[in-house]
C-alpha positions in Angstrom: -27.1 207.3 209.1 -29.0 205.1 206.6 -32.3 206.5 207.9 -31.1 210.0 207.6 -30.1 209.6 204.0 -33.4 208.1 203.2 -35.2 211.1 204.7 -33.0 213.6 202.9 -33.6 211.8 199.6 -37.4 212.0 200.2 -37.6 215.6 201.3 -35.6 216.7 198.2 -37.3 214.4 195.8 -39.1 215.7 192.7 -42.6 214.7 193.9 -42.2 216.7 197.1 -40.7 219.6 195.2 -43.7 219.6 192.8 -46.2 219.9 195.7 -44.1 222.2 197.9 -46.8 224.8 198.4 -49.7 222.4 198.6 -51.3 221.4 201.9 -49.7 218.3 203.3 -51.2 215.2 204.9 -50.6 217.0 208.2 -53.5 219.4 208.3 -52.6 223.0 208.3 -49.0 222.5 207.1 -47.7 222.8 203.6 -45.7 220.0 202.0 -42.6 222.3 202.1 -43.2 223.0 205.8 -43.4 219.3 206.5 -40.2 218.7 204.5 -38.4 221.3 206.6 -39.8 219.9 209.8 -38.7 216.4 208.9 -35.2 217.4 207.8 -34.8 219.5 210.9 -34.5 216.4 213.0 -31.0 215.9 211.6 -30.1 219.5 212.5 -31.4 218.9 216.1 -29.1 215.9 216.6 -26.1 217.7 215.2 -26.7 220.9 217.3 -27.8 219.3 220.5 -25.1 216.6 220.6 -22.4 219.3 220.0 -23.5 220.9 223.3 -23.6 217.6 225.3 -23.2 216.4 227.9 -25.6 218.4 230.1 -25.3 218.5 233.9 -29.0 217.8 234.6 -30.3 214.3 235.0 -32.0 213.0 231.9 -35.7 212.0 232.0 -37.1 208.9 230.3 -38.4 209.1 226.7 -41.9 208.3 228.1 -41.7 211.2 230.5 -40.6 213.4 227.7 -43.9 212.7 225.9 -45.9 213.1 229.0 -44.5 216.6 229.4 -44.2 217.8 225.8 -47.0 220.4 225.1 -47.4 219.4 221.4 -48.1 215.7 222.4 -50.8 216.6 224.9 -52.8 219.4 223.2 -55.1 219.7 220.2 -54.2 220.5 216.6 -55.3 224.2 217.0 -53.6 224.7 220.4 -50.6 227.1 220.6 -47.8 224.5 220.6 -49.0 222.7 217.5 -49.9 225.9 215.6 -46.3 227.2 216.4 -44.8 224.1 214.9 -46.8 224.4 211.7 -46.4 228.1 211.3 -42.6 228.0 212.0 -42.1 225.2 209.5 -44.1 226.9 206.8 -42.1 230.1 207.3 -38.9 228.1 206.8 -40.2 226.7 203.6 -41.0 230.0 201.9 -37.7 230.1 200.1 -38.5 226.8 198.3 -36.8 223.4 198.2 -33.5 224.8 196.9 -32.9 226.4 200.3 -33.4 223.1 202.1 -30.9 221.1 200.0 -27.6 222.7 201.2 -28.8 222.6 204.8 -29.6 218.9 204.6 -26.3 218.2 203.0 -24.5 220.0 205.8 -26.4 218.1 208.4 -25.7 214.7 206.8 -22.0 215.6 206.6 -21.8 216.6 210.2 -23.9 213.8 211.6 -21.2 211.1 211.9 -18.9 213.3 214.0 -21.9 214.4 216.1 -22.9 210.8 216.8 -19.4 209.8 217.6 -19.0 212.7 220.0 -21.4 211.4 222.7 -22.0 208.3 224.7 -25.4 206.6 224.8 -26.0 207.6 228.4 -24.8 211.2 228.1 -27.4 213.8 229.1 -28.4 216.0 226.2 -30.4 219.2 226.9 -33.4 220.0 224.8 -33.4 223.8 225.3 -36.9 224.5 223.9 -38.3 221.9 226.4 -36.2 222.6 229.4 -35.1 219.1 230.2 -32.6 216.5 229.1 -32.7 213.0 227.5 -29.9 210.5 227.1 -28.2 210.7 223.8 -29.7 207.3 222.9 -33.2 208.4 223.7 -32.9 211.7 221.9 -31.7 209.8 218.8 -34.7 207.5 219.0 -37.2 210.4 219.4 -35.7 212.1 216.3 -35.8 208.8 214.4 -39.4 208.4 215.3 -40.1 211.9 213.9 -38.3 211.0 210.7 -40.0 207.7 210.1 -43.5 209.0 210.9 -43.2 212.2 208.9 -41.7 210.2 206.0 -45.1 208.5 205.8 -46.8 211.9 205.9 -44.6 213.2 203.2 -45.0 210.2 201.0 -48.8 210.4 201.4 -48.6 214.2 200.6 -46.6 213.5 197.4 -48.5 210.4 196.4 -45.4 208.2 196.5 -44.6 205.0 198.3 -43.2 205.4 201.8 -39.5 204.5 201.7 -38.3 201.3 203.4 -36.2 202.1 206.5 -33.7 199.7 208.0 -35.4 197.0 210.1 -33.4 198.0 213.3 -34.5 201.6 212.9 -38.2 200.6 212.5 -37.9 198.3 215.6 -36.7 201.3 217.7 -39.5 203.4 216.5 -42.2 200.8 217.0 -40.9 200.1 220.5 -41.1 203.8 221.3 -44.6 204.2 219.9 -45.8 201.0 221.6 -44.5 202.3 224.9 -46.2 205.6 224.5 -49.5 203.8 223.5 -49.3 201.6 226.6 -48.6 204.6 228.8 -51.7 206.5 227.3 -54.2 203.7 226.8 -53.1 200.8 229.1 -51.6 197.5 228.3 -54.9 195.7 227.8 -56.0 198.1 225.1 -52.7 197.8 223.2 -52.5 194.0 223.5 -56.0 193.6 222.2 -55.3 196.1 219.4 -52.4 193.9 218.3 -54.0 190.5 218.8 -57.8 190.6 219.4 -59.4 193.1 217.1 -62.9 191.9 218.1 -62.3 193.3 221.6 -59.9 196.1 220.7 -60.6 199.8 221.3 -61.1 202.0 218.2 -57.7 203.6 218.6 -54.5 203.1 220.6 -52.6 205.8 218.7 -49.5 207.0 220.5 -50.4 210.7 219.7 
């Protein structure tokens, strides 16, 4: 919950509002679109948890990112264009339209979190597969933390400090994806031996 409140405070902050229609640090997406995309992660948790548990067997978080089209295509490919376009369309009404939606999601989130067990299967309809409730929460948390950095950079403000436990979950997920994509040697060297490290071990 603390991370969700931090995100809502950021997406509704004056610096973000002031640059709402400017291009964000995410190329091809406005600041307002990025704010909507970031805040939508709370809506996803509330909506998807309400429909859980699903009958299908959940896949792992790593497998989720191996399959997800946006994570495996270029910036100008259909999946990523659709995310940017859809987010910008949601932002057309301005920040005042996002405020009540975010407030409703924050209010509904505790009950949604309390209505599932960590190992419940939760269907992601637009993907066509399920994750455990725990893994889904971590993937949404990763989106919030990473895009909070994007929003802060877009609005020229400091990135907010998230709870340490939340950041550890996000870093663990990103490190796991990086190892899956680049191999353990590349990631170990990037973290400990820069003289032998590859140029990038980015998770995405």
